[in-house]
Structures are given as structure tokens and as C-alpha cells.
N, C-alpha and C positions, 0 to 999 in steps of 0.2 A: 503574171506580174509580181511574182514573189521575189524575184531577184533584182539586182541593180547591175547595170553594165559597169564593167571595170572602168576606172578613171583612165585618163589619157596617160601615155608614157611620160615618165619623169623628164622634166626639162633640165637641160644642162645649165650650168652657171646659176646656182641657186641663190646667190647673193642678189641677183636681179629680181628676186621674187618678193623682196620686202615691200615693194610698192603695191603688191596684190593684197596685202593683209591690212585690214583696218582694225587695229588693236591697241591695247594698252600693255605696257610693261610695268610690272610691279617689281621693283628692285629692292626689296626689304633685305638689306644685308644684315646678317647676324653672325652667329657662330658658324663653325664649319661642320659639315656632315661627311664622315669619312667612309661611308659605304659606297658600293658601286664603282670604285676605282677613281673617284675625283676628290679634290681637296675641299670643294664647296658644293653644296647641293644646288644644282641648276636644273629646274624642272621646265620642260617644254609642254605647253598645254594647247592643243588644237581643239577648238570648240565645235559643237554642232551648230546647225542653222540658227541664226539669231544672235549668237555670241553671248557674252556676259551681259546680264541685265534682264534675262528672261524671267527672273523670280521663280525659277523652277530648276530644270535639269542642268543647264550650264552653270548656273549660280551655285548649285550644290557641289558640282565638281570643283569649282574654284574654292569653295569653302574648305574642301578637303585639302587642297594644296596649301591654302593659307594657314590652316591649322598645323600642317606638317612643318612649314617654314617657320612659323612662330615658335614651334618646339625645338627645331634643329638648326634654324638659320638657313641662309641661302637666298635664292631669287627664283622668279618665275617669268617666263616669256609667254604671253598669250597671243594666239592668232585665231582669227575667225574666217570661215569660208566666205566666198562671194555668194551672191544671191542664189545661183543655181547649184552651188556646191561643187562646181567642176574643178576647183583648185585644191581639193583636199590632199592629194598626193604631194602637191607642191609645198603645202604648209608643213607636212611631216618632214619632207626633205630639207626644207629651210631650217627647221629646228635642229635636226640631226647634224646638218652641215655646220651650224653655228656652235655646236658643242653641248647642246642641252641634253641632259641625261639624268633621269629617264624622260622619255617623250610619251605623252598620253593623248590618244585620240578619243574624244568624247562623243560617243554615238555610234550606232550600228553601221552608219554609212561609211565609216572608216574601215570596216571589216573587209571590204572588197579589195582594198589596196594596201593595207598596212603590212600584210605578210610580205609583199614585194619590197616595201621600203625597209623592213627589218632585215631582209636578206642582203640588201645593199649596204646596210650599216650594222654589221655583226657585233661591233664593239659597243653599240648603243642598246640600252634596255628600253623596250617599248611595252605599252599596255593599251588595250582598247576596251572601252566601256560598251557593253551590250552586244558584243560579237564574240562568238566562240573561236578559239585559236587551236583547239585540240587536234584538228586535222591539218594544220598548216606546217608542221614540222619545223618550227622556228623556236629555238631554245632561248632566244632573247625577247620573246613576246608572251604576254600574259593576257588572258581574257577576264574581264571583270563583269560577271553576269549576275542577274537578279531573278528571283521567283516572283515576277510582277503579278502573276495570276493569283498567288497566295494573298498578297496584300490587297489586291482588287476584290477577292472573295470577301474579305472583311468589310471593304467599302460597300459592296453590294448588300451584304447582310445589314450593315448600318442603315443604308438607304431604305431598305424594305421595312426595317423596324421603326424608322422615323417617319415614313411616308404617311400622309393623311388621305391621299387620293388613291393609293394602290397603283400608282403610275409614276415611273421614274425614267431617266434617260442617260445615255452615254454618248459623249462626243469624242471621237478619235481624231488625232491630227492628220495622220497619213495611214491609209489602209494597207498595212503590211503585217507580216507575221508577228513582229514584236508588239505592235499596238493591239493586235488582235488578242494577245495574251491578256491584256488589261480587260478587254471586252469580255472574253471567255470567263475569267474569274469573277468579274462583277455580276454577270448574268447568273452564274452558278450560285454565288452567295445570296443574291436577292431571291432566287427561286428556292433556296434551302429554307428561307424564312417563310416565303409565300409563293407556292407553286403557281398561283393564278395571277401574280403581279404582272402588269403591263410594262414592258421595257422597250423604249424607243432607242435605236442605235443608228448613228450616222457618222460618216467620216468627212472631213473638210476637203481633203484632196486624195487622189488615187495613189497607188504605189508608184514610187519614182518621182513624185512631185512633192518636194519637201516644204512647199509654201504653206501647207496646212499647219505647220508648227509655229508660224510667225505672222498670222493674220487675225488679230483680235476682232476685226469687223466681221469677217466671215464666221468666226467662232460665235459671235453674238447672234448672228442671223440663224445659224443652225440651232443653237440652244433656245432662242426665242420661239422657234417653231415648236419645240418640244413643250415648253411652258404653256404656249397657247393651246396646245392639244390636250392639256390636262396634267402633264408631269409636274410634280412639285419639288423634285430633287434631281439634279443632273450632275453626273461625274464626268470630268474631262481628263483625257490623256492626250493633250494637244499643245504642250509647251507654252509658248508665249500667247497662243490663241486662246488660252484659258481665261485671260483677262476679259475677253468678250463674253465668255460663259458666265463669269461672275456679274458682269454688267447686266446681262439678260435676267439673271436671278434677282438682282436688286430691283430691276424695273417691273418684274412680274410678281414680286412678293414671294418668290420661291427660295430654295436653298441650293447650294452647290457643294461639290466635293473636289478639292484640289488634288494635285499630284506632285510627286517627287520631293519637293520641299514642304515644310509646314507653311502653307500659303496664307493662313490666317496671320502669321507673323511677318510675311514678306510682301503682301499685296500693297501695303502703304496707303490705303484709302479706308477710313472707318466705315463708310457706307458699304463697301464691298466686303470688308472684313466681317461685317455682321451676318452676311449670307453664307459664309464658308463654314459648313457644319463640321467638317473634318478634312484631312488630306491623307491620301495614301502615300506614306513615306517610302521613298526608294532611296536608301541611304548611300547615294553615290559619294557623298562627302566622306563617310566612314570608309568605304571601299578604297577610294583614292588615297586617303590619308594612310590607311594601313599598308597599301602597296608601296607608297613612298617610304614609309618607315622601314618596311622589309628591305627595300632597295638600299637605304642608308646603312642598314646593318649587314648587307651582303647576303641576305637570305631569300632572295627571289629565285624560285626554282625555274620558272620560264617553261614555255612549251605546253602550258596547261591552263585550264579555266578555274576560276574561283567563283563559286556560286554563293550568293548572299540571299538567304531566305528567312522565313519566320523564326526558325530555330536559332539563327545567329543575329536576330534583330536587324537583318538586312532590309526587310520590308516591314510595314506595320501601319497603324493609324495614329494620327496626331490627336491630341485631346485639348488643344488650345481653344479657349472660348467656352468650354464646358458643355457644348451642345450634345455630346454623346455620353456624358457622365452617367445618365440614367440607364443606358443600355450596355455599360461596360462589362457587366457580368456575362451577358450573352455573347459579346464579342470575344471575351477571354475564353469562353467555352469553345467557340468555333476555332479560335487560334490553336488551342491545345489539341483539338481533334485533328487538325491538319498536321501539326507537328508529330502527333502520335501515329499518323498514317490511317486514321479512321475515316478521314475525308481525303479523297484524291481530287485535286482541283484540275479541271481541264485547261489546256493551253490553246485550244482551237475552238472558235465559236460554234 
């Protein structure tokens, strides 16, 4: 169950696809961006499950686009997949047909089909977050990757250092190789601090079922079970379902670790904000902004992956709220050991 079936063949007449996308268009017109062969920067953004408003992964991608447009001018067209994600190929096609360039697919699920779309539109520049393109032989496609296991190692170390029960948890959205990287790093970091620590791990949905990224109710049930069993800190890598993890922490007097964005700043509820000890930052915003900047300057190489890790601040831990200030020295030490190669973080649980 490690792979996903390729999306259906592209439909003809892409203009008819507009009805399939429930999205917003932000048309912030500003100055012109002269890279990439166009007169004005026109970014096409195809979201992962849940779309903008997840206060996590998708929102981080949008923040990167927004920052680039604020700096250089232009506009963005946003599209979100349907509930089962079966129209991802159609979304990419629609954006390319309408002249958006670059076109960015947010999430590994686009990796199965974006190579085919890039081949159909060789004059359009594409990027995909969380999927390698190195073997796709597509000069107009870039992979934006992250060392999630490294940031998760620090999250695990923080959880073990702050736990009062010696019992912590991990909630994954979908059980696939990408989210397993979060689990592997988290477990390794916690065990580096305390080899005897108890770590509960559970996924909301199996591989291929992306509902686990957008179901806060189920996220709360899974996390509540961990808190009831004695865990006092739970880390989630579950997209929008993380809201339920925060709710379970608040109801149980426990704490939680957010993911992707600084969720202390984005959760929007003081009661939930109080339980967010830290967040594992996956700087999708920085990666997307940097890619768009390179595009505007005509310096995208294409056909390769860009890996964002601790050494580039592509991943890390947030400090909002001050709850990990007292262990920052230990966290910094682990961070440097990873950067120096003294600690090799696993990517498989």
C-alpha cells in the first residue's frame, strides 16, 4: 500500500473543468515579474486535500506564494481537489491551459501524475511539494522536498524532555512513506533522550485514503485514546485533523505538538493555543517563495529535487509561547549533531 494508483487520463476541453474546483482567486495585481518568459507573474496553485484554511500545510504553501507576489507583483489562481482527490490531474491541466506559469502541486499525491502533465505542457514550469522528480526526466519540473524526519527528531526530543509521565504519542494522518518519516524521526528523537519512554503511534486512515488529513473528529478520538492511556504530549502529522488533537489535549490537561506551520500562531483559539508546546516547522512557505523567485529570475534548473533540511532551516521547531525555552540548549545540541552528521535520523519506523 505504499503507492497510489495513477490518476485518470486527462480530460479534453479543460475549460469545462472550472466547475470542479471550489476555490478562491487572489488577484493582487502589482508590478510585473519578468522571469519565466511572461510579462506578469501568474502562479497556479493546486492544493492538497482540504485546501486553504487547514492552518497547516496548504496555508504554508499559500503564504509562500503570497510573499512572492507581495514582493514581485502578479496574481495567483488557487484550486482544491474534490473529496477523493480524483481530479488532481484536471486541476493541473486547467491551470496550465489558462496560462498560469509556474504551476505548483502541493502534496505528494500530485507526484503520480504531474510528470505526465509537465510532458503535455513543456513550455510551462511546474513544481511539486513532497514528491521527487529526479527520475521523471522532465526539465520543466522541480521537486520541493523536506527532511521531515530531522525536524521530527527535534520534536520527539522536546516531547521526551518535557514529558512528566514518560509516555507520549504520535498521530499520523495517512499511513504512507511520507508521514512515516515524521513518525520515524519523532520516535528516534524521543528515544535519544529516554530509551525507555513509551510512545503510542496511530494513523487516522490507511495509505490511499486521504480523509485522515481532513477529519478533526477522528483526530480527536485517536489522540483522546492516547491521553486516556497516560500520554501527556501528542505530536500530530495529520493536516487539518490536528485540530482534533489539540482539542483532545485541552480536554485532557495534556499538551500537543503541531506541524508544518507555527500552529500556536495559527490555531485561532486561546484555549487550544495554550496546549501547543511547539510545532515542527516544515517551511513549505520558504521553499515555495524561493522557487517562485528563482522562476521570476529565470534561474530554475528543472529536472531535479531541492531538499530543505535543518542545515538550510527548511525544518525546525517553533518557540512561540515559550514552552520549550527551558530546553532550547538541548534542542540546539541535537540539531547541530544532526547537521554535523553525528546523528543519522531514520526515515522508516
